[in-house]
PQR file of N, CA, C, O and H, with PARSE charges and radii, in Angstrom:
ATOM      1  N   MET A   1      -7.996  -2.608  13.782 -0.4000 1.5000
ATOM      2  CA  MET A   1      -7.534  -2.997  13.346 -0.0000 2.0000
ATOM      3  C   MET A   1      -7.121  -4.112  13.896  0.5500 1.7000
ATOM      4  O   MET A   1      -6.532  -4.131  14.977 -0.5500 1.4000
ATOM      5  N   ASP A   2      -7.525  -5.668  12.858 -0.4000 1.5000
ATOM      6  CA  ASP A   2      -7.566  -6.613  13.165 -0.0000 2.0000
ATOM      7  C   ASP A   2      -5.805  -7.221  13.866  0.5500 1.7000
ATOM      8  O   ASP A   2      -4.712  -6.914  13.391 -0.5500 1.4000
ATOM      9  H   ASP A   2      -8.003  -5.653  11.980  0.4000 1.0000
ATOM     10  N   LYS A   3      -6.000  -7.900  14.781 -0.4000 1.5000
ATOM     11  CA  LYS A   3      -4.596  -8.141  15.665 -0.0000 2.0000
ATOM     12  C   LYS A   3      -3.135  -8.644  14.625  0.5500 1.7000
ATOM     13  O   LYS A   3      -1.953  -8.363  14.823 -0.5500 1.4000
ATOM     14  H   LYS A   3      -6.888  -8.149  15.167  0.4000 1.0000
ATOM     15  N   LEU A   4      -3.740  -9.459  13.508 -0.4000 1.5000
ATOM     16  CA  LEU A   4      -2.568 -10.209  12.177 -0.0000 2.0000
ATOM     17  C   LEU A   4      -1.880  -9.006  12.243  0.5500 1.7000
ATOM     18  O   LEU A   4      -0.736  -9.023  12.697 -0.5500 1.4000
ATOM     19  H   LEU A   4      -4.700  -9.687  13.347  0.4000 1.0000
ATOM     20  N   MET A   5      -2.514  -7.679  11.767 -0.4000 1.5000
ATOM     21  CA  MET A   5      -2.188  -6.391  11.091 -0.0000 2.0000
ATOM     22  C   MET A   5      -1.019  -5.833  12.100  0.5500 1.7000
ATOM     23  O   MET A   5       0.019  -5.391  11.608 -0.5500 1.4000
ATOM     24  H   MET A   5      -3.443  -7.666  11.398  0.4000 1.0000
ATOM     25  N   ASP A   6      -1.210  -5.863  13.522 -0.4000 1.5000
ATOM     26  CA  ASP A   6      -0.381  -5.173  14.462 -0.0000 2.0000
ATOM     27  C   ASP A   6       1.186  -4.750  13.901  0.5500 1.7000
ATOM     28  O   ASP A   6       1.742  -3.653  13.864 -0.5500 1.4000
ATOM     29  H   ASP A   6      -2.054  -6.222  13.921  0.4000 1.0000
ATOM     30  N   ASN A   7       1.607  -6.000  13.518 -0.4000 1.5000
ATOM     31  CA  ASN A   7       3.634  -5.703  12.871 -0.0000 2.0000
ATOM     32  C   ASN A   7       3.265  -4.798  11.747  0.5500 1.7000
ATOM     33  O   ASN A   7       4.244  -4.179  11.330 -0.5500 1.4000
ATOM     34  H   ASN A   7       1.155  -6.891  13.549  0.4000 1.0000
ATOM     35  N   TRP A   8       1.973  -4.493  11.034 -0.4000 1.5000
ATOM     36  CA  TRP A   8       2.166  -3.833   9.519 -0.0000 2.0000
ATOM     37  C   TRP A   8       2.018  -2.647   9.683  0.5500 1.7000
ATOM     38  O   TRP A   8       1.459  -2.261  10.709 -0.5500 1.4000
ATOM     39  H   TRP A   8       1.178  -4.996  11.373  0.4000 1.0000
ATOM     40  N   GLN A   9       2.383  -1.918   8.916 -0.4000 1.5000
ATOM     41  CA  GLN A   9       2.336  -0.688   8.645 -0.0000 2.0000
ATOM     42  C   GLN A   9       2.107   0.116   7.184  0.5500 1.7000
ATOM     43  O   GLN A   9       2.460  -0.262   6.067 -0.5500 1.4000
ATOM     44  H   GLN A   9       2.838  -2.231   8.082  0.4000 1.0000
ATOM     45  N   LYS A  10       1.299   1.523   7.613 -0.4000 1.5000
ATOM     46  CA  LYS A  10       0.608   2.139   5.915 -0.0000 2.0000
ATOM     47  C   LYS A  10       1.782   2.365   5.413  0.5500 1.7000
ATOM     48  O   LYS A  10       2.724   2.506   6.193 -0.5500 1.4000
ATOM     49  H   LYS A  10       1.012   1.830   8.520  0.4000 1.0000
ATOM     50  N   VAL A  11       1.923   2.423   4.454 -0.4000 1.5000
ATOM     51  CA  VAL A  11       3.328   3.435   3.361 -0.0000 2.0000
ATOM     52  C   VAL A  11       2.678   4.065   2.606  0.5500 1.7000
ATOM     53  O   VAL A  11       3.145   5.136   2.218 -0.5500 1.4000
ATOM     54  H   VAL A  11       1.157   2.309   3.821  0.4000 1.0000
ATOM     55  N   TYR A  12       1.122   3.542   2.037 -0.4000 1.5000
ATOM     56  CA  TYR A  12       0.958   4.234   0.766 -0.0000 2.0000
ATOM     57  C   TYR A  12      -0.633   4.427   0.746  0.5500 1.7000
ATOM     58  O   TYR A  12      -1.199   3.430   1.194 -0.5500 1.4000
ATOM     59  H   TYR A  12       0.743   2.671   2.352  0.4000 1.0000
ATOM     60  N   SER A  13      -1.741   5.731   0.232 -0.4000 1.5000
ATOM     61  CA  SER A  13      -2.826   5.694   0.589 -0.0000 2.0000
ATOM     62  C   SER A  13      -3.476   6.372  -0.724  0.5500 1.7000
ATOM     63  O   SER A  13      -3.405   7.585  -0.922 -0.5500 1.4000
ATOM     64  H   SER A  13      -1.281   6.541  -0.132  0.4000 1.0000
ATOM     65  N   THR A  14      -4.046   5.573  -1.503 -0.4000 1.5000
ATOM     66  CA  THR A  14      -4.563   6.041  -2.922 -0.0000 2.0000
ATOM     67  C   THR A  14      -6.456   5.782  -3.186  0.5500 1.7000
ATOM     68  O   THR A  14      -7.092   4.890  -2.626 -0.5500 1.4000
ATOM     69  H   THR A  14      -4.104   4.588  -1.342  0.4000 1.0000
ATOM     70  N   SER A  15      -6.874   6.505  -3.872 -0.4000 1.5000
ATOM     71  CA  SER A  15      -8.353   5.763  -4.370 -0.0000 2.0000
ATOM     72  C   SER A  15      -8.000   5.703  -5.358  0.5500 1.7000
ATOM     73  O   SER A  15      -8.573   6.626  -5.938 -0.5500 1.4000
ATOM     74  H   SER A  15      -6.357   7.231  -4.327  0.4000 1.0000
ATOM     75  N   ASP A  16      -7.203   5.057  -6.239 -0.4000 1.5000
ATOM     76  CA  ASP A  16      -6.898   4.206  -8.021 -0.0000 2.0000
ATOM     77  C   ASP A  16      -6.648   3.063  -7.663  0.5500 1.7000
ATOM     78  O   ASP A  16      -5.637   2.820  -7.003 -0.5500 1.4000
ATOM     79  H   ASP A  16      -6.738   4.307  -5.768  0.4000 1.0000
ATOM     80  N   MET A  17      -7.448   2.198  -7.995 -0.4000 1.5000
ATOM     81  CA  MET A  17      -6.639   0.490  -7.576 -0.0000 2.0000
ATOM     82  C   MET A  17      -5.168   0.596  -8.359  0.5500 1.7000
ATOM     83  O   MET A  17      -3.984   0.620  -8.025 -0.5500 1.4000
ATOM     84  H   MET A  17      -8.269   2.395  -8.531  0.4000 1.0000
ATOM     85  N   LEU A  18      -5.854   0.641  -9.463 -0.4000 1.5000
ATOM     86  CA  LEU A  18      -4.297   0.806 -10.415 -0.0000 2.0000
ATOM     87  C   LEU A  18      -2.828   0.986  -9.777  0.5500 1.7000
ATOM     88  O   LEU A  18      -1.963   0.117  -9.667 -0.5500 1.4000
ATOM     89  H   LEU A  18      -6.816   0.621  -9.735  0.4000 1.0000
ATOM     90  N   ARG A  19      -2.760   2.525  -9.329 -0.4000 1.5000
ATOM     91  CA  ARG A  19      -1.638   2.944  -8.896 -0.0000 2.0000
ATOM     92  C   ARG A  19      -1.405   2.424  -7.025  0.5500 1.7000
ATOM     93  O   ARG A  19      -0.583   2.924  -6.257 -0.5500 1.4000
ATOM     94  H   ARG A  19      -3.463   3.231  -9.418  0.4000 1.0000
ATOM     95  N   ALA A  20      -2.199   1.539  -6.766 -0.4000 1.5000
ATOM     96  CA  ALA A  20      -2.172   0.544  -5.397 -0.0000 2.0000
ATOM     97  C   ALA A  20      -1.244  -0.555  -6.283  0.5500 1.7000
ATOM     98  O   ALA A  20      -0.051  -0.653  -5.994 -0.5500 1.4000
ATOM     99  H   ALA A  20      -2.866   1.133  -7.390  0.4000 1.0000
ATOM    100  N   GLU A  21      -1.834  -1.408  -7.405 -0.4000 1.5000
ATOM    101  CA  GLU A  21      -1.163  -2.446  -7.491 -0.0000 2.0000
ATOM    102  C   GLU A  21      -0.109  -2.318  -8.497  0.5500 1.7000
ATOM    103  O   GLU A  21       0.310  -3.298  -9.112 -0.5500 1.4000
ATOM    104  H   GLU A  21      -2.802  -1.329  -7.640  0.4000 1.0000
ATOM    105  N   ILE A  22       0.497  -0.671  -8.745 -0.4000 1.5000
ATOM    106  CA  ILE A  22       1.810  -0.445  -9.607 -0.0000 2.0000
ATOM    107  C   ILE A  22       2.476  -0.300  -7.955  0.5500 1.7000
ATOM    108  O   ILE A  22       3.524  -0.923  -7.781 -0.5500 1.4000
ATOM    109  H   ILE A  22       0.157   0.125  -8.245  0.4000 1.0000
ATOM    110  N   VAL A  23       1.977   0.405  -6.874 -0.4000 1.5000
ATOM    111  CA  VAL A  23       2.926   0.778  -5.889 -0.0000 2.0000
ATOM    112  C   VAL A  23       2.678  -0.892  -5.003  0.5500 1.7000
ATOM    113  O   VAL A  23       3.615  -0.820  -4.208 -0.5500 1.4000
ATOM    114  H   VAL A  23       1.126   0.911  -7.015  0.4000 1.0000
ATOM    115  N   LYS A  24       2.212  -1.819  -4.805 -0.4000 1.5000
ATOM    116  CA  LYS A  24       2.200  -3.151  -4.340 -0.0000 2.0000
ATOM    117  C   LYS A  24       3.108  -4.097  -5.011  0.5500 1.7000
ATOM    118  O   LYS A  24       3.609  -5.047  -4.409 -0.5500 1.4000
ATOM    119  H   LYS A  24       1.451  -1.877  -5.451  0.4000 1.0000
ATOM    120  N   SER A  25       3.368  -3.789  -6.515 -0.4000 1.5000
ATOM    121  CA  SER A  25       4.215  -4.443  -6.966 -0.0000 2.0000
ATOM    122  C   SER A  25       5.704  -4.200  -7.631  0.5500 1.7000
ATOM    123  O   SER A  25       6.457  -4.900  -8.309 -0.5500 1.4000
ATOM    124  H   SER A  25       2.961  -3.018  -7.004  0.4000 1.0000
ATOM    125  N   THR A  26       5.743  -3.103  -7.197 -0.4000 1.5000
ATOM    126  CA  THR A  26       7.231  -2.350  -7.005 -0.0000 2.0000
ATOM    127  C   THR A  26       7.614  -2.828  -5.647  0.5500 1.7000
ATOM    128  O   THR A  26       8.551  -3.609  -5.817 -0.5500 1.4000
ATOM    129  H   THR A  26       5.132  -2.535  -6.647  0.4000 1.0000
ATOM    130  N   LEU A  27       7.456  -2.773  -4.937 -0.4000 1.5000
ATOM    131  CA  LEU A  27       7.501  -3.025  -3.411 -0.0000 2.0000
ATOM    132  C   LEU A  27       7.762  -4.655  -3.515  0.5500 1.7000
ATOM    133  O   LEU A  27       8.866  -4.945  -3.055 -0.5500 1.4000
ATOM    134  H   LEU A  27       6.695  -2.138  -4.799  0.4000 1.0000
ATOM    135  N   GLU A  28       7.166  -5.558  -3.907 -0.4000 1.5000
ATOM    136  CA  GLU A  28       7.814  -6.884  -4.542 -0.0000 2.0000
ATOM    137  C   GLU A  28       8.296  -7.138  -5.031  0.5500 1.7000
ATOM    138  O   GLU A  28       8.563  -8.337  -4.945 -0.5500 1.4000
ATOM    139  H   GLU A  28       6.269  -5.323  -4.281  0.4000 1.0000
ATOM    140  N   THR A  29       9.051  -6.230  -6.234 -0.4000 1.5000
ATOM    141  CA  THR A  29       9.754  -6.792  -7.138 -0.0000 2.0000
ATOM    142  C   THR A  29      11.044  -6.110  -5.999  0.5500 1.7000
ATOM    143  O   THR A  29      12.054  -6.335  -6.665 -0.5500 1.4000
ATOM    144  H   THR A  29       8.834  -5.256  -6.304  0.4000 1.0000
ATOM    145  N   HIS A  30      11.465  -5.522  -4.877 -0.4000 1.5000
ATOM    146  CA  HIS A  30      12.439  -5.549  -4.271 -0.0000 2.0000
ATOM    147  C   HIS A  30      12.042  -6.419  -3.120  0.5500 1.7000
ATOM    148  O   HIS A  30      12.459  -5.802  -2.140 -0.5500 1.4000
ATOM    149  H   HIS A  30      10.644  -5.339  -4.335  0.4000 1.0000
ATOM    150  N   LYS A  31      11.529  -7.393  -2.751 -0.4000 1.5000
ATOM    151  CA  LYS A  31      11.198  -8.101  -2.002 -0.0000 2.0000
ATOM    152  C   LYS A  31      10.319  -8.023  -0.891  0.5500 1.7000
ATOM    153  O   LYS A  31       9.745  -8.914  -0.264 -0.5500 1.4000
ATOM    154  H   LYS A  31      11.190  -7.894  -3.547  0.4000 1.0000
ATOM    155  N   ILE A  32      10.322  -7.149  -0.802 -0.4000 1.5000
ATOM    156  CA  ILE A  32       9.086  -6.589   0.282 -0.0000 2.0000
ATOM    157  C   ILE A  32       7.408  -6.796   0.272  0.5500 1.7000
ATOM    158  O   ILE A  32       6.470  -6.129  -0.166 -0.5500 1.4000
ATOM    159  H   ILE A  32      10.788  -6.425  -1.311  0.4000 1.0000
ATOM    160  N   PRO A  33       7.508  -7.796   0.833 -0.5600 1.5000
ATOM    161  CA  PRO A  33       6.088  -8.224   0.916  0.2800 2.0000
ATOM    162  C   PRO A  33       5.066  -7.155   1.278  0.5500 1.7000
ATOM    163  O   PRO A  33       5.139  -6.208   2.061 -0.5500 1.4000
ATOM    164  N   ALA A  34       4.170  -7.550   0.541 -0.4000 1.5000
ATOM    165  CA  ALA A  34       2.716  -5.750   0.388 -0.0000 2.0000
ATOM    166  C   ALA A  34       1.578  -5.753   0.528  0.5500 1.7000
ATOM    167  O   ALA A  34       1.276  -5.945  -0.650 -0.5500 1.4000
ATOM    168  H   ALA A  34       4.111  -8.319  -0.095  0.4000 1.0000
ATOM    169  N   ILE A  35       0.284  -5.670   1.240 -0.4000 1.5000
ATOM    170  CA  ILE A  35      -1.210  -6.113   1.432 -0.0000 2.0000
ATOM    171  C   ILE A  35      -1.682  -4.883   0.964  0.5500 1.7000
ATOM    172  O   ILE A  35      -1.169  -3.838   1.365 -0.5500 1.4000
ATOM    173  H   ILE A  35       0.530  -5.514   2.196  0.4000 1.0000
ATOM    174  N   ILE A  36      -2.834  -4.893  -0.041 -0.4000 1.5000
ATOM    175  CA  ILE A  36      -3.781  -3.845  -0.285 -0.0000 2.0000
ATOM    176  C   ILE A  36      -4.926  -3.952   0.812  0.5500 1.7000
ATOM    177  O   ILE A  36      -5.650  -4.939   0.683 -0.5500 1.4000
ATOM    178  H   ILE A  36      -3.250  -5.742  -0.367  0.4000 1.0000
ATOM    179  N   LEU A  37      -5.110  -3.393   1.502 -0.4000 1.5000
ATOM    180  CA  LEU A  37      -6.137  -3.282   2.492 -0.0000 2.0000
ATOM    181  C   LEU A  37      -7.516  -2.012   1.693  0.5500 1.7000
ATOM    182  O   LEU A  37      -7.498  -0.782   1.737 -0.5500 1.4000
ATOM    183  H   LEU A  37      -4.522  -2.591   1.606  0.4000 1.0000
ATOM    184  N   ASN A  38      -8.409  -2.802   1.133 -0.4000 1.5000
ATOM    185  CA  ASN A  38      -9.466  -2.260   0.743 -0.0000 2.0000
ATOM    186  C   ASN A  38     -10.361  -1.580   1.363  0.5500 1.7000
ATOM    187  O   ASN A  38     -11.378  -2.180   1.709 -0.5500 1.4000
ATOM    188  H   ASN A  38      -8.424  -3.802   1.098  0.4000 1.0000
ATOM    189  N   LYS A  39     -10.207   0.005   1.700 -0.4000 1.5000
ATOM    190  CA  LYS A  39     -11.261   0.682   2.426 -0.0000 2.0000
ATOM    191  C   LYS A  39     -12.538   1.045   1.453  0.5500 1.7000
ATOM    192  O   LYS A  39     -13.595   0.791   2.030 -0.5500 1.4000
ATOM    193  H   LYS A  39      -9.381   0.493   1.419  0.4000 1.0000
ATOM    194  N   ARG A  40     -12.627   1.308   0.795 -0.4000 1.5000
ATOM    195  CA  ARG A  40     -13.657   1.548  -0.705 -0.0000 2.0000
ATOM    196  C   ARG A  40     -15.340   0.993   0.645  0.5500 1.7000
ATOM    197  O   ARG A  40     -15.360   0.164   1.554 -0.5500 1.4000
ATOM    198  H   ARG A  40     -11.768   1.514   0.326  0.4000 1.0000
ATOM    199  N   ASP A  41     -16.423   1.912   0.127 -0.4000 1.5000
ATOM    200  CA  ASP A  41     -17.158   1.547   0.562 -0.0000 2.0000
ATOM    201  C   ASP A  41     -17.707   0.494  -0.591  0.5500 1.7000
ATOM    202  O   ASP A  41     -17.682   0.588  -1.818 -0.5500 1.4000
ATOM    203  H   ASP A  41     -16.407   2.585  -0.611  0.4000 1.0000
ATOM    204  N   SER A  42     -18.238  -0.598   0.325 -0.4000 1.5000
ATOM    205  CA  SER A  42     -19.402  -1.248  -1.117 -0.0000 2.0000
ATOM    206  C   SER A  42     -20.108  -1.240  -1.428  0.5500 1.7000
ATOM    207  O   SER A  42     -20.594  -1.824  -2.397 -0.5500 1.4000
ATOM    208  H   SER A  42     -18.259  -0.674   1.322  0.4000 1.0000
ATOM    209  N   SER A  43     -20.665  -0.230  -0.392 -0.4000 1.5000
ATOM    210  CA  SER A  43     -22.166   0.685  -0.765 -0.0000 2.0000
ATOM    211  C   SER A  43     -22.513   1.677  -2.288  0.5500 1.7000
ATOM    212  O   SER A  43     -23.553   1.601  -2.942 -0.5500 1.4000
ATOM    213  H   SER A  43     -20.271   0.245   0.395  0.4000 1.0000
ATOM    214  N   TYR A  44     -21.343   2.565  -2.581 -0.4000 1.5000
ATOM    215  CA  TYR A  44     -20.988   3.256  -3.254 -0.0000 2.0000
ATOM    216  C   TYR A  44     -19.116   3.103  -3.555  0.5500 1.7000
ATOM    217  O   TYR A  44     -18.236   3.348  -2.729 -0.5500 1.4000
ATOM    218  H   TYR A  44     -20.499   2.627  -2.049  0.4000 1.0000
ATOM    219  N   ASN A  45     -18.999   2.799  -4.470 -0.4000 1.5000
ATOM    220  CA  ASN A  45     -17.646   2.311  -4.869 -0.0000 2.0000
ATOM    221  C   ASN A  45     -16.665   3.590  -5.103  0.5500 1.7000
ATOM    222  O   ASN A  45     -15.440   3.632  -5.223 -0.5500 1.4000
ATOM    223  H   ASN A  45     -19.713   2.599  -5.140  0.4000 1.0000
ATOM    224  N   ASP A  46     -17.421   4.379  -5.118 -0.4000 1.5000
ATOM    225  CA  ASP A  46     -16.447   5.563  -5.330 -0.0000 2.0000
ATOM    226  C   ASP A  46     -16.330   6.698  -4.547  0.5500 1.7000
ATOM    227  O   ASP A  46     -16.386   7.907  -4.772 -0.5500 1.4000
ATOM    228  H   ASP A  46     -18.416   4.345  -5.020  0.4000 1.0000
ATOM    229  N   PHE A  47     -16.128   5.910  -3.437 -0.4000 1.5000
ATOM    230  CA  PHE A  47     -16.078   6.443  -1.792 -0.0000 2.0000
ATOM    231  C   PHE A  47     -14.772   5.259  -1.009  0.5500 1.7000
ATOM    232  O   PHE A  47     -14.955   4.069  -0.750 -0.5500 1.4000
ATOM    233  H   PHE A  47     -16.083   4.928  -3.254  0.4000 1.0000
ATOM    234  N   GLY A  48     -13.558   6.033  -0.790 -0.4000 1.5000
ATOM    235  CA  GLY A  48     -12.632   5.637  -0.153 -0.0000 2.0000
ATOM    236  C   GLY A  48     -11.529   5.298  -0.439  0.5500 1.7000
ATOM    237  O   GLY A  48     -11.251   5.531  -1.616 -0.5500 1.4000
ATOM    238  H   GLY A  48     -13.410   7.000  -1.000  0.4000 1.0000
ATOM    239  N   MET A  49     -10.595   4.740   0.262 -0.4000 1.5000
ATOM    240  CA  MET A  49      -9.192   4.727  -0.478 -0.0000 2.0000
ATOM    241  C   MET A  49      -8.655   2.742   0.167  0.5500 1.7000
ATOM    242  O   MET A  49      -9.115   1.979   1.017 -0.5500 1.4000
ATOM    243  H   MET A  49     -10.821   4.550   1.218  0.4000 1.0000
ATOM    244  N   ARG A  50      -7.617   2.673  -0.735 -0.4000 1.5000
ATOM    245  CA  ARG A  50      -7.409   1.957  -0.989 -0.0000 2.0000
ATOM    246  C   ARG A  50      -5.513   1.835  -0.525  0.5500 1.7000
ATOM    247  O   ARG A  50      -4.658   2.303  -1.276 -0.5500 1.4000
ATOM    248  H   ARG A  50      -7.244   3.292  -1.426  0.4000 1.0000
ATOM    249  N   GLU A  51      -5.098   1.006   1.053 -0.4000 1.5000
ATOM    250  CA  GLU A  51      -3.757   1.054   1.603 -0.0000 2.0000
ATOM    251  C   GLU A  51      -3.053   0.342   1.237  0.5500 1.7000
ATOM    252  O   GLU A  51      -3.563  -0.643   0.702 -0.5500 1.4000
ATOM    253  H   GLU A  51      -5.793   0.626   1.664  0.4000 1.0000
ATOM    254  N   ILE A  52      -1.856   0.384   1.281 -0.4000 1.5000
ATOM    255  CA  ILE A  52      -0.852  -0.210   1.039 -0.0000 2.0000
ATOM    256  C   ILE A  52      -0.145  -0.570   2.107  0.5500 1.7000
ATOM    257  O   ILE A  52       0.473   0.420   2.500 -0.5500 1.4000
ATOM    258  H   ILE A  52      -1.443   1.184   1.716  0.4000 1.0000
ATOM    259  N   TYR A  53       0.092  -1.610   2.846 -0.4000 1.5000
ATOM    260  CA  TYR A  53       0.764  -1.708   3.859 -0.0000 2.0000
ATOM    261  C   TYR A  53       1.924  -3.154   4.225  0.5500 1.7000
ATOM    262  O   TYR A  53       1.731  -4.344   3.976 -0.5500 1.4000
ATOM    263  H   TYR A  53      -0.410  -2.414   2.527  0.4000 1.0000
ATOM    264  N   VAL A  54       3.023  -2.554   4.829 -0.4000 1.5000
ATOM    265  CA  VAL A  54       4.137  -3.468   4.891 -0.0000 2.0000
ATOM    266  C   VAL A  54       4.818  -3.624   6.319  0.5500 1.7000
ATOM    267  O   VAL A  54       4.658  -2.881   7.287 -0.5500 1.4000
ATOM    268  H   VAL A  54       3.180  -1.587   5.031  0.4000 1.0000
ATOM    269  N   SER A  55       5.670  -4.841   6.222 -0.4000 1.5000
ATOM    270  CA  SER A  55       5.987  -4.768   8.004 -0.0000 2.0000
ATOM    271  C   SER A  55       6.495  -4.197   8.613  0.5500 1.7000
ATOM    272  O   SER A  55       6.973  -3.377   7.829 -0.5500 1.4000
ATOM    273  H   SER A  55       5.800  -5.444   5.435  0.4000 1.0000
ATOM    274  N   GLN A  56       6.822  -3.943   9.545 -0.4000 1.5000
ATOM    275  CA  GLN A  56       7.495  -2.656  10.412 -0.0000 2.0000
ATOM    276  C   GLN A  56       8.912  -2.943   9.972  0.5500 1.7000
ATOM    277  O   GLN A  56       9.587  -1.917   9.885 -0.5500 1.4000
ATOM    278  H   GLN A  56       6.434  -4.610  10.182  0.4000 1.0000
ATOM    279  N   GLU A  57       9.373  -3.760   9.753 -0.4000 1.5000
ATOM    280  CA  GLU A  57      11.087  -3.626   9.674 -0.0000 2.0000
ATOM    281  C   GLU A  57      11.040  -3.291   7.930  0.5500 1.7000
ATOM    282  O   GLU A  57      11.884  -2.433   7.674 -0.5500 1.4000
ATOM    283  H   GLU A  57       8.825  -4.594   9.823  0.4000 1.0000
ATOM    284  N   ASN A  58      10.556  -3.580   7.142 -0.4000 1.5000
ATOM    285  CA  ASN A  58      10.416  -3.077   5.627 -0.0000 2.0000
ATOM    286  C   ASN A  58       9.495  -1.477   5.575  0.5500 1.7000
ATOM    287  O   ASN A  58       9.052  -1.046   4.511 -0.5500 1.4000
ATOM    288  H   ASN A  58       9.870  -4.277   7.351  0.4000 1.0000
ATOM    289  N   HIS A  59       9.325  -0.755   6.880 -0.4000 1.5000
ATOM    290  CA  HIS A  59       8.194   0.210   6.726 -0.0000 2.0000
ATOM    291  C   HIS A  59       9.515   1.249   5.767  0.5500 1.7000
ATOM    292  O   HIS A  59       9.449   1.397   4.547 -0.5500 1.4000
ATOM    293  H   HIS A  59       9.685  -1.105   7.745  0.4000 1.0000
ATOM    294  N   ASP A  60      10.499   1.789   6.539 -0.4000 1.5000
ATOM    295  CA  ASP A  60      11.557   2.325   5.949 -0.0000 2.0000
ATOM    296  C   ASP A  60      11.950   2.679   4.352  0.5500 1.7000
ATOM    297  O   ASP A  60      11.887   3.707   3.678 -0.5500 1.4000
ATOM    298  H   ASP A  60      10.553   1.669   7.531  0.4000 1.0000
ATOM    299  N   THR A  61      12.361   1.386   4.111 -0.4000 1.5000
ATOM    300  CA  THR A  61      12.854   1.055   2.697 -0.0000 2.0000
ATOM    301  C   THR A  61      11.651   0.980   1.854  0.5500 1.7000
ATOM    302  O   THR A  61      11.649   0.876   0.628 -0.5500 1.4000
ATOM    303  H   THR A  61      12.412   0.551   4.659  0.4000 1.0000
ATOM    304  N   ALA A  62      10.854   1.030   2.461 -0.4000 1.5000
ATOM    305  CA  ALA A  62       9.341   0.687   1.074 -0.0000 2.0000
ATOM    306  C   ALA A  62       8.698   2.270   0.807  0.5500 1.7000
ATOM    307  O   ALA A  62       7.910   2.570  -0.090 -0.5500 1.4000
ATOM    308  H   ALA A  62      10.855   1.115   3.457  0.4000 1.0000
ATOM    309  N   LEU A  63       9.360   3.336   2.022 -0.4000 1.5000
ATOM    310  CA  LEU A  63       8.472   4.503   1.916 -0.0000 2.0000
ATOM    311  C   LEU A  63       9.699   5.203   0.795  0.5500 1.7000
ATOM    312  O   LEU A  63       9.505   6.118  -0.005 -0.5500 1.4000
ATOM    313  H   LEU A  63      10.000   3.093   2.751  0.4000 1.0000
ATOM    314  N   THR A  64      10.500   4.731   0.949 -0.4000 1.5000
ATOM    315  CA  THR A  64      12.291   4.961   0.501 -0.0000 2.0000
ATOM    316  C   THR A  64      11.881   4.495  -1.189  0.5500 1.7000
ATOM    317  O   THR A  64      11.847   5.302  -2.118 -0.5500 1.4000
ATOM    318  H   THR A  64      10.658   3.988   1.599  0.4000 1.0000
ATOM    319  N   ILE A  65      11.667   3.398  -1.278 -0.4000 1.5000
ATOM    320  CA  ILE A  65      11.570   2.958  -2.954 -0.0000 2.0000
ATOM    321  C   ILE A  65      10.076   3.688  -3.757  0.5500 1.7000
ATOM    322  O   ILE A  65       9.963   3.969  -4.950 -0.5500 1.4000
ATOM    323  H   ILE A  65      11.694   2.742  -0.524  0.4000 1.0000
ATOM    324  N   ILE A  66       8.838   3.896  -2.439 -0.4000 1.5000
ATOM    325  CA  ILE A  66       7.968   4.601  -2.975 -0.0000 2.0000
ATOM    326  C   ILE A  66       8.207   5.686  -3.493  0.5500 1.7000
ATOM    327  O   ILE A  66       7.668   5.884  -4.582 -0.5500 1.4000
ATOM    328  H   ILE A  66       8.930   3.668  -1.469  0.4000 1.0000
ATOM    329  N   GLU A  67       9.263   6.990  -2.803 -0.4000 1.5000
ATOM    330  CA  GLU A  67       9.611   7.881  -2.800 -0.0000 2.0000
ATOM    331  C   GLU A  67      10.485   8.389  -4.460  0.5500 1.7000
ATOM    332  O   GLU A  67      10.522   9.375  -5.196 -0.5500 1.4000
ATOM    333  H   GLU A  67       9.700   6.830  -1.918  0.4000 1.0000
ATOM    334  N   ASN A  68      11.022   7.143  -4.404 -0.4000 1.5000
ATOM    335  CA  ASN A  68      12.796   7.185  -5.659 -0.0000 2.0000
ATOM    336  C   ASN A  68      11.973   6.141  -6.666  0.5500 1.7000
ATOM    337  O   ASN A  68      12.541   6.332  -7.741 -0.5500 1.4000
ATOM    338  H   ASN A  68      10.992   6.341  -3.807  0.4000 1.0000
ATOM    339  N   GLU A  69      11.409   5.594  -6.792 -0.4000 1.5000
ATOM    340  CA  GLU A  69      11.259   4.766  -7.840 -0.0000 2.0000
ATOM    341  C   GLU A  69       9.263   4.987  -8.568  0.5500 1.7000
ATOM    342  O   GLU A  69       8.888   4.432  -9.600 -0.5500 1.4000
ATOM    343  H   GLU A  69      10.947   5.438  -5.919  0.4000 1.0000
ATOM    344  N   ILE A  70       8.607   5.639  -7.938 -0.4000 1.5000
ATOM    345  CA  ILE A  70       7.315   5.231  -8.459 -0.0000 2.0000
ATOM    346  C   ILE A  70       6.991   7.120  -8.457  0.5500 1.7000
ATOM    347  O   ILE A  70       7.350   7.969  -7.641 -0.5500 1.4000
ATOM    348  H   ILE A  70       8.911   6.091  -7.099  0.4000 1.0000
ATOM    349  N   SER A  71       6.197   7.248  -9.704 -0.4000 1.5000
ATOM    350  CA  SER A  71       5.648   8.713 -10.405 -0.0000 2.0000
ATOM    351  C   SER A  71       4.539   9.107 -10.987  0.5500 1.7000
ATOM    352  O   SER A  71       4.585   9.386 -12.185 -0.5500 1.4000
ATOM    353  H   SER A  71       5.905   6.558 -10.367  0.4000 1.0000
ATOM    354  N   PHE A  72       3.197   9.222 -10.198 -0.4000 1.5000
ATOM    355  CA  PHE A  72       2.657   9.247 -11.045 -0.0000 2.0000
ATOM    356  C   PHE A  72       1.790  10.860 -11.029  0.5500 1.7000
ATOM    357  O   PHE A  72       0.914  11.324 -10.299 -0.5500 1.4000
ATOM    358  H   PHE A  72       3.160   8.994  -9.225  0.4000 1.0000
ATOM    359  N   LYS A  73       2.753  11.539 -12.558 -0.4000 1.5000
ATOM    360  CA  LYS A  73       3.194  12.951 -12.653 -0.0000 2.0000
ATOM    361  C   LYS A  73       1.833  12.653 -13.641  0.5500 1.7000
ATOM    362  O   LYS A  73       1.348  13.562 -14.313 -0.5500 1.4000
ATOM    363  H   LYS A  73       3.465  11.163 -13.151  0.4000 1.0000
TER
END
């Protein structure tokens, strides 16, 4: 992983772009900056994941928000 990502930790992973955007938006609503790292294969677009990362200091809070406020049932 790139040196710039050293202080960021993954809090969510999905193959669905809409779910990734919802998680990112929810975290940002709580003033937690988040990024989506697209690990989908560019040749085979239905293969791979999108991962949500937050800074280390926001990791535990982000996990709590995801667990308590987001449901994809």
